[in-house]
C-alpha positions as CSV (number, residue, x, y, z in Angstrom):
1,X,4.1,26.8,-5.4
2,X,4.2,25.6,-1.9
3,X,6.7,27.2,0.6
4,X,8.4,24.7,2.8
5,X,10.2,25.6,6.2
6,X,13.5,24.1,6.9
7,X,11.7,22.4,9.9
8,X,9.0,20.9,7.6
9,X,11.6,19.8,5.0
10,X,13.7,17.9,7.8
11,X,10.7,16.6,9.3
12,X,9.3,14.8,6.2
13,X,12.9,13.5,5.2
14,X,13.2,12.2,8.9
15,X,9.9,10.4,8.8
16,X,10.6,8.6,5.6
17,X,14.2,7.6,6.8
18,X,12.7,5.9,9.8
19,X,9.6,4.2,8.3
20,X,9.7,0.6,7.1
21,X,7.9,0.8,3.8
22,X,7.0,-3.0,3.8
23,X,5.1,-2.6,7.0
24,X,3.6,1.0,6.9
25,X,2.4,1.0,3.3
26,X,0.4,-2.4,3.5
27,X,-1.0,-1.2,6.9
28,X,-2.1,2.2,5.6
29,X,-3.8,0.8,2.4
30,X,-5.5,-2.1,4.4
31,X,-6.9,0.3,6.7
32,X,-8.2,2.3,4.2
33,X,-9.9,-0.6,2.3
34,X,-11.3,-1.6,5.7
35,X,-12.5,1.6,7.0
36,X,-13.8,2.9,3.7
37,X,-14.9,-0.3,2.0
38,X,-16.3,1.7,-1.2
39,X,-12.4,2.1,-2.1
40,X,-12.2,-1.6,-2.6
41,X,-13.9,-1.2,-6.1
42,X,-10.6,-0.2,-7.6
43,X,-8.9,-3.5,-6.4
44,X,-11.4,-6.0,-7.9
45,X,-8.4,-7.9,-9.5
46,X,-6.9,-8.4,-5.9
47,X,-8.9,-11.3,-5.0
48,X,-10.5,-11.9,-1.6
49,X,-11.3,-8.4,0.0
50,X,-14.4,-9.8,1.9
51,X,-13.4,-8.9,5.4
52,X,-10.6,-7.3,7.4
53,X,-8.5,-10.3,7.9
54,X,-8.6,-11.3,4.1
55,X,-7.6,-7.7,3.3
56,X,-4.9,-7.5,5.8
57,X,-3.3,-10.8,4.6
58,X,-3.7,-10.2,1.0
59,X,-0.4,-10.0,-0.7
60,X,-1.5,-7.9,-3.5
61,X,-2.9,-5.4,-1.0
62,X,0.5,-5.4,0.9
63,X,2.5,-5.0,-2.5
64,X,0.4,-2.1,-3.5
65,X,0.8,-0.5,-0.3
66,X,4.5,-0.7,-0.5
67,X,4.3,0.7,-4.0
68,X,2.3,3.6,-2.7
69,X,5.0,4.6,0.0
70,X,7.7,4.3,-2.7
71,X,5.5,6.9,-4.7
72,X,5.5,9.1,-1.8
73,X,9.3,8.8,-1.4
74,X,9.3,10.3,-4.8
75,X,7.5,13.3,-3.6
76,X,9.7,13.7,-0.7
77,X,12.6,13.7,-2.8
78,X,11.0,16.5,-5.2
79,X,9.2,18.7,-2.5
80,X,9.7,21.7,-4.7
81,X,8.0,20.2,-7.6
82,X,5.4,17.5,-6.4
83,X,2.8,18.5,-9.0
84,X,5.2,17.9,-11.7
85,X,6.5,14.8,-10.1
86,X,3.0,13.2,-10.1
87,X,1.6,14.6,-13.5
88,X,1.8,11.0,-15.1
89,X,0.2,9.4,-11.9
90,X,-2.6,11.9,-11.8
91,X,-3.4,11.3,-15.5
92,X,-3.3,7.6,-15.0
93,X,-5.4,7.7,-11.9
94,X,-8.1,10.0,-13.5
95,X,-8.2,9.1,-17.1
96,X,-7.4,5.2,-17.1
97,X,-8.2,3.9,-13.6
98,X,-11.1,6.6,-12.9
99,X,-10.2,6.6,-9.3
100,X,-12.5,9.0,-7.2
101,X,-9.9,11.8,-6.1
102,X,-11.2,11.9,-2.6
103,X,-9.8,8.5,-2.0
104,X,-6.5,10.0,-2.0
105,X,-7.4,12.1,1.0
106,X,-8.9,9.0,2.7
107,X,-5.7,7.1,2.2
108,X,-3.7,10.1,3.4
109,X,-5.6,10.2,6.6
110,X,-5.0,6.4,7.1
111,X,-1.5,6.8,6.6
112,X,-1.3,9.6,9.1
113,X,-3.0,7.4,11.7
114,X,-0.6,4.3,11.1
115,X,2.5,6.7,11.4
116,X,0.9,8.3,14.5
117,X,0.4,4.8,15.9
118,X,4.2,3.6,15.2
119,X,5.7,7.0,16.1
120,X,4.1,7.5,19.3
121,X,5.2,10.7,21.2
122,X,7.7,11.5,18.3
123,X,4.4,12.2,16.4
124,X,4.1,15.5,17.9
125,X,1.7,18.3,16.8
126,X,4.3,20.0,14.9
127,X,5.5,16.8,13.2
128,X,1.9,16.1,12.3
129,X,1.3,19.4,10.8
130,X,4.3,19.1,8.6
131,X,3.3,15.8,7.6
132,X,-0.4,16.7,6.8
133,X,0.8,19.6,4.8
134,X,3.1,17.4,2.8
135,X,0.2,15.1,2.2
136,X,-2.1,17.8,1.3
137,X,0.1,18.7,-1.4
138,X,0.4,15.1,-2.7
139,X,-3.3,14.8,-2.5
140,X,-3.9,18.0,-4.5
141,X,-1.1,16.9,-7.1
142,X,-2.7,13.5,-7.5
143,X,-6.0,15.1,-8.3
144,X,-4.7,17.8,-10.4
145,X,-5.9,16.1,-13.6
146,X,-9.5,16.2,-12.4
147,X,-9.8,19.9,-12.2
């Protein structure tokens, strides 16, 4: 079980209270698909993903990016039991979708970059440490079914 400090809990809740899901989610997923093009193979039914402009303007990418952030909201609301919260998603991504679990880490890194850019100086080292700890737990929980 993960131990969360009061600062970490407050920081994660504060981040989620300030972000615009419909902007940050699509920006993070688009960045992941552009920077790590091999991740596109899981989105074959999303249409044109041939270049950065097509990915960024793709409504299906935007929709899924928003869905991902809402999924992270579930983790934020269940910080003491993220693994159980994500048990079904872990099974879905491993057994049905066959997603490489390393892609969760890549997306987490892209989300961190997008948040840092949007939050500016508010994304201090301490805030980043709390957010990356949170994302590490999320990534581990999503990859749980693979082990």
